[in-house]
BATIMAR-138707 format. One line per 4 residues: their letters; for each residue x, y, z of N, C-alpha, C. Coordinates in steps of 0.2 Angstrom, whole numbers. Layout:
% BATIMAR-138707
A) X/Y/Z/X/Y/Z/X/Y/Z; ...
END
This chain:
% BATIMAR-138707
MTAG) -19/136/60/-20/129/58/-22/125/64; -27/121/64/-29/117/69/-25/111/70; -25/108/76/-22/102/77/-25/96/74; -31/97/72/-35/91/69/-42/92/71
RILV) -46/88/67/-54/88/68/-55/82/73; -59/83/78/-61/78/83/-68/78/84; -71/72/83/-78/71/85/-78/68/92; -81/71/96/-82/69/103/-89/66/104
VEDD) -90/60/105/-97/57/106/-98/55/114; -102/59/117/-102/58/124/-109/61/126; -113/57/130/-120/59/132/-120/63/138; -115/62/142/-114/65/149/-113/73/147
ATLG) -117/77/149/-117/84/147/-111/87/151; -109/86/157/-104/89/161/-97/87/157; -96/80/156/-90/78/153/-89/80/146; -95/80/142/-94/82/135/-92/89/135
MSLQ) -95/94/139/-93/101/139/-86/102/141; -84/98/146/-77/99/148/-72/97/143; -73/91/139/-69/89/134/-69/94/128; -75/97/126/-75/101/121/-71/108/122
QRLV) -72/110/129/-68/117/130/-61/115/130; -58/110/133/-51/109/134/-48/107/127; -52/104/123/-49/102/116/-49/108/112; -53/112/112/-53/118/108/-47/123/110
LEGF) -46/123/117/-40/127/119/-34/124/117; -34/117/116/-28/114/113/-27/114/106; -31/118/103/-31/119/95/-34/114/91; -39/110/94/-42/105/90/-49/109/87
AVRW) -51/107/82/-58/108/79/-63/103/82; -67/104/86/-71/99/90/-79/100/88; -81/94/87/-89/93/86/-91/88/91; -96/90/95/-99/86/100/-105/83/98
ARSA) -106/76/99/-112/73/97/-114/70/104; -120/71/106/-123/68/112/-126/62/112; -127/59/106/-130/52/105/-127/49/99; -129/43/98/-127/39/92/-130/42/86
SEAH) -136/44/86/-139/47/80/-136/53/78; -134/58/83/-130/64/81/-123/62/78; -120/57/81/-113/55/78/-114/53/71; -119/49/70/-120/46/63/-121/52/58
AALK) -125/57/60/-126/63/56/-120/67/55; -116/68/60/-110/72/60/-105/68/55; -104/62/55/-100/58/51/-102/59/43; -108/60/42/-110/61/35/-108/68/32
DAAP) -106/73/37/-104/79/34/-97/79/32; -92/77/37/-85/77/35/-82/72/40; -77/69/37/-73/64/41/-69/67/46; -69/65/52/-65/68/57/-58/65/57
DIIL) -53/68/60/-46/65/60/-46/60/66; -50/61/71/-50/57/77/-57/56/80; -59/51/82/-65/50/85/-64/48/93; -67/52/97/-66/51/104/-73/49/107
SDIR) -75/43/108/-82/41/110/-83/37/116; -88/38/119/-91/33/124/-93/27/121; -93/21/125/-95/15/122/-103/15/123; -105/16/129/-113/16/130/-116/23/128
LPDG) -121/23/124/-125/29/122/-132/27/123; -136/33/124/-143/31/125/-147/28/120; -145/29/113/-148/26/108/-144/22/103; -138/19/106/-134/15/103/-127/14/106
DGET) -122/13/102/-116/11/106/-110/14/101; -104/15/104/-98/18/101/-96/12/96; -96/6/97/-94/1/93/-97/1/86; -104/2/86/-107/3/79/-105/9/75
IMRQ) -104/14/79/-101/20/76/-95/19/73; -90/16/76/-83/15/74/-84/10/67; -87/5/68/-87/0/62/-91/3/56; -96/7/57/-99/10/51/-94/15/48
HFAR) -91/19/52/-86/24/49/-80/20/46; -77/15/49/-72/11/45/-74/9/39; -81/6/38/-83/4/32/-83/9/26; -84/15/28/-85/21/23/-78/24/22
FGLV) -74/25/27/-68/29/26/-61/25/27; -62/19/29/-56/15/31/-54/16/39; -49/14/41/-47/14/48/-45/22/50; -48/24/55/-47/31/57/-46/30/65
PVIF) -41/34/68/-40/34/75/-46/35/79; -48/30/83/-53/30/88/-51/28/95; -53/32/100/-51/31/107/-58/30/110; -59/25/114/-65/24/118/-64/26/125
MTAY) -70/29/128/-70/31/135/-75/26/138; -73/23/143/-77/17/146/-77/17/153; -83/14/156/-83/13/163/-80/6/164; -79/5/171/-75/-1/172/-78/-7/170
GDID) -85/-8/170/-88/-14/167/-88/-15/160; -85/-10/156/-85/-11/149/-78/-12/146; -73/-13/151/-66/-14/149/-65/-20/144; -68/-26/146/-67/-31/141/-69/-30/134
QAVR) -75/-26/133/-77/-24/127/-72/-19/124; -69/-15/128/-65/-10/125/-58/-13/123; -56/-18/126/-50/-22/124/-51/-25/117; -57/-28/117/-59/-31/110/-59/-26/105
LVRD) -62/-20/106/-62/-15/101/-55/-13/99; -50/-13/103/-43/-11/102/-41/-16/97; -42/-23/98/-40/-28/94/-43/-27/87; -49/-24/87/-52/-24/80/-51/-17/77
GAVD) -47/-13/79/-45/-7/76/-45/-1/79; -47/0/85/-47/6/89/-40/7/92; -38/14/92/-31/15/95/-30/13/102; -35/15/106/-34/14/113/-41/15/117
YVSK) -41/14/123/-47/16/128/-44/19/134; -48/23/137/-47/26/144/-53/24/148; -51/23/154/-56/21/159/-58/27/163; -65/28/164/-67/34/168/-67/32/175
PFDL) -65/37/179/-62/44/177/-55/43/175; -53/48/170/-47/47/167/-43/53/167; -36/53/166/-31/58/166/-32/62/160; -35/68/160/-37/72/154/-30/75/151
DGLV) -25/76/155/-19/79/152/-16/73/148; -16/67/151/-13/61/147/-17/60/141; -24/61/141/-28/60/135/-26/65/130; -25/71/132/-24/77/127/-17/75/124
ETLH) -12/73/128/-5/72/125/-6/66/119; -10/61/121/-11/55/116/-14/58/110; -19/62/110/-22/65/104/-18/70/100; -13/73/104/-8/77/100/-3/73/96
GISR) -2/67/100/3/63/96/0/60/90; -6/58/90/-10/55/84/-10/61/79; -11/67/81/-12/72/76/-5/74/73; 0/73/77/7/74/74/9/69/69
RKSS) 7/63/70/9/57/66/5/58/59; -2/60/60/-6/61/54/-3/67/49; 0/72/53/2/78/49/9/76/45; 13/72/49/19/70/46/18/66/39
GSEI) 13/62/39/11/58/33/7/61/28; 6/68/28/2/71/24/5/72/17; 11/73/16/14/74/9/15/67/6; 17/62/9/18/56/6/11/53/5
GTAF) 6/55/8/0/52/7/-4/55/1; -1/59/-3/-4/62/-9/-6/56/-14; -2/51/-14/-3/45/-18/-9/42/-17; -12/43/-11/-18/40/-9/-24/45/-8
SGSS) -24/50/-12/-29/55/-11/-33/56/-18; -32/52/-23/-35/54/-29/-42/51/-30; -44/47/-26/-51/44/-27/-54/42/-20; -60/40/-20/-63/38/-13/-60/31/-11
AMRK) -58/27/-16/-55/21/-15/-48/21/-12; -44/26/-15/-37/27/-13/-37/31/-6; -42/35/-5/-42/39/1/-43/34/7; -48/29/6/-49/24/11/-43/19/12
IGAT) -39/18/7/-33/14/8/-28/18/11; -28/25/10/-23/29/13/-25/30/21; -31/30/22/-33/30/29/-31/23/33; -32/18/30/-30/11/32/-23/11/34
LLRA) -19/13/29/-11/13/30/-9/18/35; -13/24/36/-11/28/41/-13/25/48; -18/22/48/-20/19/55/-15/13/56; -13/9/51/-8/4/52/-1/7/55
AEID) 1/13/52/7/16/54/7/18/62; 1/18/65/0/20/72/0/14/76; 0/8/73/-1/2/77/6/-2/75; 9/-4/80/16/-8/79/15/-15/78
LPVL) 11/-17/72/10/-24/70/12/-25/63; 13/-31/61/15/-32/54/10/-30/49; 12/-28/43/7/-26/38/9/-30/32; 3/-32/29/4/-36/22/1/-32/17
LLGE) 5/-30/12/2/-27/6/1/-31/0; -5/-32/-3/-7/-36/-8/-8/-32/-14; -7/-35/-20/-9/-31/-26/-4/-34/-32; -6/-32/-38/-2/-34/-44/4/-30/-44
TGTG) 9/-33/-48/15/-29/-49/14/-22/-52; 17/-17/-49/17/-11/-51/11/-6/-48; 8/-9/-43/2/-5/-40/4/0/-35; 11/0/-33/13/4/-28/14/2/-21
KEVA) 16/-5/-21/16/-8/-14/22/-5/-10; 28/-3/-14/33/0/-10/32/7/-8; 28/10/-12/26/17/-10/21/17/-4; 17/12/-3/13/11/2/17/9/9
ARYV) 22/5/8/26/3/13/30/9/16; 32/13/12/36/19/14/31/24/17; 25/24/15/20/28/18/19/26/26; 18/19/27/17/17/33/23/18/38
HEAG) 29/18/35/35/20/39/36/27/40; 35/31/35/35/39/36/30/42/41; 24/38/41/18/41/45/19/39/52; 23/34/53/23/31/60/29/34/64
SRRN) 29/32/70/34/34/75/41/32/73; 42/28/68/49/25/67/52/29/61; 49/35/59/50/38/52/58/40/52; 61/42/58/68/44/58/73/39/59
LPFV) 70/32/58/75/26/58/75/23/51; 79/19/50/80/16/43/74/12/40; 73/13/34/68/9/30/73/5/25; 72/-1/26/77/-6/23/72/-11/18
PVNC) 72/-9/11/68/-14/7/72/-20/5; 69/-25/4/72/-32/2/68/-35/-3; 71/-37/-9/67/-40/-14/68/-48/-12; 64/-51/-9/65/-58/-8/66/-63/-14
GALP) 63/-61/-19/63/-65/-25/70/-64/-29; 74/-59/-26/81/-58/-30/86/-60/-25; 85/-64/-19/90/-66/-15/94/-72/-18; 100/-71/-19/104/-77/-22/104/-83/-16
ADLA) 103/-89/-18/102/-94/-13/108/-95/-9; 114/-94/-12/121/-95/-8/122/-89/-4; 119/-84/-5/121/-78/-1/115/-75/3; 109/-78/3/103/-76/6/104/-75/14
DSLL) 107/-80/17/108/-80/24/113/-74/26; 118/-73/22/123/-68/24/119/-61/23; 115/-60/17/112/-54/16/107/-52/21; 103/-57/24/98/-56/29/101/-55/36
FGHE) 105/-60/38/107/-60/45/114/-57/46; 118/-56/40/125/-54/41/130/-59/43; 136/-58/43/141/-63/44/147/-60/48; 151/-64/51/157/-63/55/163/-64/50
RGSF) 168/-61/51/174/-62/47/176/-69/48; 178/-72/42/180/-79/42/175/-84/43; 168/-82/43/163/-87/44/162/-92/38; 164/-90/32/164/-94/26/170/-91/21
TGAS) 171/-95/16/177/-93/11/175/-87/8; 179/-82/8/178/-76/5/175/-70/10; 173/-73/16/171/-68/22/177/-64/25; 180/-59/21/186/-56/24/184/-51/29
GLHR) 178/-49/30/177/-44/35/170/-45/38; 168/-41/43/161/-42/46/156/-38/41; 150/-41/41/145/-39/37/138/-38/41; 135/-33/41/129/-32/44/123/-33/39
GFFE) 119/-38/41/113/-40/36/107/-35/37; 102/-37/33/96/-33/32/93/-32/39; 92/-38/43/89/-37/49/93/-33/54; 99/-32/53/103/-28/58/103/-21/55
EAEG) 103/-20/49/103/-13/46/96/-9/48; 91/-13/48/84/-10/49/84/-7/56; 88/-10/61/88/-7/68/81/-7/71; 79/-1/73/72/0/75/67/2/70
GTLF) 69/3/64/65/5/59/60/1/56; 60/0/49/55/-4/46/59/-9/41; 58/-15/41/61/-20/36/55/-22/31; 56/-20/25/51/-21/20/53/-27/16
LDEI) 49/-32/17/51/-38/13/46/-39/7; 48/-37/1/45/-37/-5/45/-44/-8; 39/-45/-12/39/-52/-15/40/-58/-10; 37/-57/-4/37/-62/1/35/-69/-1
GDLS) 31/-69/-6/29/-76/-9/34/-79/-12; 40/-76/-14/45/-79/-17/51/-82/-13; 50/-81/-6/55/-83/-1/55/-91/-1; 61/-93/-1/62/-101/-1/59/-104/5
PILQ) 57/-110/5/55/-113/11/60/-113/17; 66/-114/16/71/-113/21/71/-106/24; 71/-101/20/71/-94/23/64/-93/26; 59/-96/24/53/-95/28/53/-97/35
VKLL) 57/-103/36/57/-105/43/62/-101/47; 67/-98/44/72/-94/47/68/-87/49; 64/-84/44/61/-78/45/56/-79/51; 52/-85/51/47/-86/56/50/-86/63
RVLE) 56/-89/63/60/-89/70/62/-82/72; 64/-78/68/65/-71/70/59/-67/72; 54/-68/69/47/-65/71/45/-68/77; 46/-74/79/44/-77/85/48/-75/91
TREF) 54/-75/90/59/-73/95/62/-66/96; 61/-63/90/64/-56/89/71/-56/90; 75/-62/88/82/-62/89/85/-66/83; 91/-65/82/95/-68/76/102/-68/78
RRLG) 106/-72/74/113/-72/75/116/-71/68; 122/-67/67/126/-67/61/129/-74/60; 130/-75/53/133/-82/52/140/-82/55; 142/-87/58/148/-88/61/149/-84/68
GSET) 143/-81/70/143/-78/76/140/-82/82; 142/-80/88/139/-83/94/135/-78/98; 135/-72/96/131/-67/100/124/-67/97; 119/-67/101/112/-66/99/110/-59/99
RSFG) 107/-57/94/106/-50/93/98/-49/93; 96/-43/95/89/-42/95/87/-39/89; 81/-41/87/78/-38/81/72/-33/83; 73/-27/82/68/-22/84/64/-18/79
ARIV) 65/-20/73/61/-17/67/54/-19/67; 50/-15/63/43/-18/62/44/-21/55; 39/-26/53/39/-29/47/33/-27/43; 35/-25/36/30/-24/31/32/-29/26
CATN) 27/-33/24/28/-38/18/23/-36/12; 25/-38/6/21/-37/0/22/-43/-4; 17/-44/-8/17/-49/-13/11/-48/-18; 13/-51/-24/7/-51/-29/4/-58/-30
KDLK) 6/-62/-26/4/-69/-26/-2/-70/-21; -6/-76/-22/-11/-77/-17/-8/-82/-12; -6/-79/-6/-3/-83/-1/-7/-88/2; -14/-87/3/-18/-92/5/-18/-98/1
AMVT) -19/-97/-6/-18/-103/-10/-12/-106/-10; -6/-102/-9/0/-106/-8/1/-110/-2; -3/-107/4/-3/-111/10/-6/-118/9; -12/-117/5/-16/-123/4/-12/-128/-1
DGLF) -8/-126/-5/-4/-130/-10/3/-132/-6; 4/-130/0/10/-132/3/16/-128/1; 15/-122/-2/21/-118/-5/23/-113/0; 19/-111/5/20/-106/10/18/-108/17
REDL) 22/-107/22/21/-110/28/14/-106/31; 10/-110/34/4/-107/37/5/-103/43; 10/-105/47/12/-101/53/15/-95/51; 19/-95/46/22/-88/44/17/-84/41
WFRI) 12/-86/37/6/-82/35/2/-79/40; 1/-83/45/-3/-80/51/1/-74/54; 8/-75/55/12/-70/58/12/-63/54; 12/-64/47/13/-58/43/6/-55/41
NVIA) 1/-59/41/-6/-57/39/-10/-54/45; -7/-49/48/-11/-46/54/-15/-40/51; -12/-35/48/-15/-29/45/-14/-30/37; -19/-32/34/-18/-33/26/-22/-27/23
CKLP) -19/-25/17/-21/-20/13/-20/-22/6; -25/-22/2/-25/-23/-5/-25/-17/-10; -20/-16/-14/-20/-10/-18/-23/-12/-25; -27/-8/-27/-31/-9/-33/-27/-8/-40
PLRD) -28/-12/-45/-24/-11/-51/-26/-4/-54; -22/-2/-59/-23/5/-62/-30/4/-66; -31/-1/-69/-37/-2/-73/-44/-1/-69; -43/-1/-62/-49/0/-58/-49/7/-55
RGEE) -45/11/-57/-44/18/-55/-45/23/-60; -50/22/-64/-52/26/-70/-53/33/-68; -56/35/-63/-57/42/-61/-51/46/-59; -46/42/-58/-39/45/-56/-35/46/-62
LASL) -36/42/-68/-31/41/-73/-29/48/-76; -34/52/-78/-32/59/-81/-27/63/-76; -29/63/-70/-25/67/-66/-18/64/-65; -18/57/-64/-11/54/-64/-7/55/-70
LDDI) -10/55/-76/-6/56/-82/-4/63/-82; -8/68/-80/-5/75/-80/1/76/-75; 0/73/-69/5/74/-64/12/71/-66; 11/65/-69/17/61/-71/21/65/-77
ASAA) 17/67/-81/19/71/-87/23/77/-85; 20/81/-80/23/87/-78/29/86/-74; 29/80/-70/36/79/-67/41/77/-72; 39/73/-77/44/71/-82/47/77/-86
AARL) 42/81/-88/44/87/-91/49/92/-87; 48/92/-81/52/96/-76/59/93/-76; 59/87/-75/66/83/-75/70/84/-81; 67/85/-87/70/86/-93/71/93/-95
GYSG) 69/98/-91/70/105/-93/65/108/-97; 59/105/-98/54/108/-102/49/112/-98; 47/117/-101/42/122/-97/36/119/-95; 33/114/-99/27/111/-98/25/107/-104
VIVD) 21/102/-103/19/97/-109/12/97/-108; 8/98/-113/1/97/-114/-1/90/-116; -5/87/-112/-7/80/-113/-13/80/-118; -12/77/-124/-17/78/-129/-24/73/-127
ETAY) -29/76/-130/-35/72/-128/-35/65/-131; -31/64/-136/-31/57/-139/-27/52/-134; -22/55/-130/-18/51/-125/-23/50/-119; -27/54/-117/-32/53/-112/-37/47/-114
DAAK) -39/48/-120/-44/42/-123/-41/36/-123; -35/35/-126/-31/29/-126/-29/26/-120; -27/31/-115/-26/28/-108/-32/25/-105; -38/28/-106/-44/25/-103/-45/18/-106
RHSW) -44/17/-113/-45/11/-116/-40/5/-114; -34/7/-113/-28/3/-111/-30/-1/-105; -28/-7/-104/-29/-12/-98/-23/-11/-93; -18/-8/-95/-12/-6/-90/-10/-12/-86
PGNI) -8/-17/-89/-6/-23/-86/0/-22/-81; 4/-17/-83/10/-15/-78/8/-10/-73; 2/-8/-73/-1/-3/-68/3/4/-68; 4/6/-62/7/13/-61/14/13/-64
RELI) 18/8/-63/25/7/-66/25/8/-73; 20/5/-77/20/5/-84/18/12/-86; 13/15/-82/11/22/-84/17/27/-84; 21/26/-78/27/31/-77/32/29/-83
NRVD) 33/23/-85/38/21/-90/36/24/-97; 29/23/-98/27/26/-105/27/33/-105; 25/37/-100/26/44/-100/33/47/-100; 37/44/-96/44/46/-96/47/45/-103
RAIA) 46/39/-107/48/38/-113/45/43/-118; 39/44/-118/36/49/-122/38/56/-122; 39/58/-116/42/65/-115/49/65/-117; 53/60/-116/60/60/-118/61/60/-125
MGDG) 57/57/-129/57/56/-136/53/61/-140; 49/65/-136/44/70/-139/47/77/-141; 43/81/-142/46/88/-144/45/93/-138; 43/90/-132/43/95/-126/37/99/-126
RALP) 32/98/-130/26/103/-130/20/99/-129; 19/93/-132/13/89/-132/14/82/-131; 9/79/-128/10/71/-127/3/68/-130; 4/66/-137/-2/63/-140/-2/55/-139
EAAL) -7/52/-142/-8/45/-141/-2/41/-144; 0/44/-150/6/40/-153/12/40/-149; 13/45/-145/19/45/-141/19/41/-135; 13/40/-132/11/36/-126/11/29/-128
FPEG) 9/27/-134/8/20/-137/11/20/-143; 18/20/-144/21/20/-150/20/13/-154; 18/8/-150/17/1/-154/11/1/-158; 7/6/-158/1/6/-162/-5/8/-158
PVQT) -11/9/-161/-17/11/-158/-19/6/-152; -22/8/-147/-23/4/-141/-29/-1/-143; -28/-7/-142/-33/-13/-143/-35/-15/-136; -41/-16/-136/-44/-19/-130/-48/-25/-132
DTGI) -51/-29/-127/-54/-35/-128/-61/-34/-132; -62/-27/-134/-68/-26/-138/-66/-24/-145; -60/-24/-146/-57/-23/-153/-53/-17/-153; -51/-14/-160/-47/-8/-160/-51/-2/-158
DGSL) -47/2/-154/-50/8/-152/-56/8/-148; -57/2/-145/-63/1/-140/-70/-1/-144; -70/-2/-151/-76/-3/-154/-78/-10/-154; -84/-12/-152/-86/-19/-151/-89/-22/-157
DVNA) -86/-27/-159/-89/-31/-165/-95/-36/-162; -101/-34/-162/-106/-38/-159/-107/-45/-162; -104/-46/-168/-104/-53/-171/-98/-57/-169; -93/-54/-165/-87/-58/-164/-89/-64/-159
TLSE) -85/-69/-160/-86/-75/-156/-82/-74/-150; -84/-78/-145/-80/-78/-138/-72/-79/-140; -71/-84/-144/-64/-86/-146/-60/-80/-149; -64/-76/-153/-61/-70/-156/-60/-65/-151
VRDA) -64/-64/-147/-64/-59/-141/-58/-60/-137; -57/-67/-135/-52/-69/-131/-45/-68/-134; -45/-70/-141/-38/-69/-145/-36/-62/-145; -41/-57/-146/-40/-50/-146/-37/-47/-140
AERA) -40/-50/-134/-38/-47/-128/-31/-50/-127; -29/-56/-128/-23/-59/-127/-17/-56/-132; -19/-55/-138/-15/-51/-142/-13/-44/-140; -18/-40/-137/-16/-34/-135/-12/-34/-128
HIKA) -13/-39/-124/-9/-40/-118/-2/-42/-119; -1/-46/-124/6/-48/-126/10/-42/-129; 6/-39/-134/9/-33/-137/11/-28/-132; 7/-27/-127/9/-22/-121/15/-24/-117
ALAR) 15/-31/-116/21/-33/-112/27/-33/-116; 27/-34/-123/33/-33/-127/35/-26/-127; 30/-21/-127/32/-14/-127/35/-12/-121; 33/-15/-115/36/-13/-109/43/-16/-108
ADGS) 44/-22/-112/50/-25/-111/55/-23/-117; 53/-17/-121/57/-15/-126/58/-20/-131; 53/-24/-133/54/-29/-138/57/-36/-136; 59/-36/-130/63/-42/-127/58/-48/-126
PKDA) 58/-53/-130/53/-59/-128/55/-62/-121; 61/-62/-119/63/-65/-113/60/-61/-107; 61/-55/-107/58/-51/-102/50/-51/-102; 48/-50/-108/40/-51/-109/37/-57/-106
AESL) 41/-63/-108/38/-69/-105/38/-69/-98; 44/-67/-95/44/-67/-87/39/-63/-84; 37/-57/-87/32/-52/-84/25/-56/-85; 24/-60/-90/18/-63/-92/17/-70/-88
GVSR) 23/-72/-85/22/-78/-81/22/-84/-85; 25/-84/-91/25/-90/-96/32/-91/-98; 34/-97/-101/40/-98/-104/41/-94/-111; 47/-94/-113/48/-91/-119/45/-95/-125
TTLW) 46/-101/-124/43/-106/-129/35/-105/-130; 32/-104/-124/25/-103/-124/23/-96/-127; 27/-91/-126/26/-84/-129/27/-84/-136; 32/-87/-138/34/-88/-146/28/-91/-149
EKMR) 25/-96/-146/20/-100/-149/13/-96/-150; 12/-92/-144/6/-87/-145/7/-82/-150; 13/-79/-150/15/-74/-155/14/-77/-162; 16/-83/-163/15/-86/-170/7/-86/-171
RLNI) 4/-89/-166/-3/-90/-168/-7/-84/-168; -5/-79/-165/-9/-72/-165/-6/-67/-170; -1/-70/-174/2/-66/-179/5/-59/-176; 9/-60/-171/13/-54/-168/20/-55/-170
GPNN) 22/-51/-174/29/-51/-177/34/-50/-172; 41/-51/-173/46/-50/-168/47/-43/-166; 45/-38/-171/45/-31/-169/39/-28/-166; 35/-33/-164/28/-31/-160/23/-28/-165
S) 24/-30/-171/19/-28/-176/13/-32/-177
END
């Protein structure tokens, strides 16, 4: 088993040969490109795990190679070899995504150790990275997250509810150097106003009524690991100020305490909201947004992952069957077809819930459309079963789409209008009015 694939881009024959020989002895699979054109050709064949490149080349430069590769595959570890006069450019490239740079002449043993370290971190993240291997888009996201794991900077995960933001956060944690330290998830939208300070910062005994003992908060529990702040857009203005203070000073105090404690964890944040718009509307602090929006990654909704849907359905069904003691469940073609037509407003979370329910309530042998969508045939904005009425008005098409979306929300909420309204972002009164207008009965009929 190789230590990884390295593309060496170096026009100096002596240095290039020396690097190739040493890295092969160290267990790497090495491809040596002597020019920018050779490097571009090599990158079309197979994506390397690491790129080791000179900045100045006879027919181009390493910066262009890096940026074009990032555009195709996402962030991939890149180390630049540079002469003294190019150090300013090398520093700028590190800010733009490169792992590091070494100045010629450099310590080859030190460089080899750095390359092995990158390879080990990539290998540790291989299993949890399977969630990001189903399509070219997800592989690109996985590469970006893996690169983020190697850089000790805040990560901001964006995407709709249910797209797997916590999975991505755990991937960043497990693939990085902090993987053996705590991963502490916090739902910012669920922090009770009267207990938020205590939950986040901890408290000393007697600091308030009912504080009968010492309590370590989330900031302290994270130690040197990862603090995952989910739904950061729901953080109250007061807590936004306090979080900003911790990020700026890397210090905090327990409630009622006088001792200043260090905060050594990395921050990963997630939200399904448009933070930039919230900043414009005065609902989110701009300075906090700048602090957490360093490495941003947007996870696509399930409806945009059509090429993965069949394999996801198979994998989730197999896992559910195994948990319930079934030898295997065959997904029916009708279920595949219906899954492709469905808009999946709840994304991966909805897919898992639907499959789990279908397997649990089924015969343990097959998964048909009726089990996956017990509320009835899938409706899309083109009508029942995907058929398009070319004579439909825009109003009719809109109503059909809204009706299907509401019925799906009710199904996910097990018929609870309260929970469905919350997931749809409307009041119960508004939901009831839409159900009346669209002729949706209380039993989702």
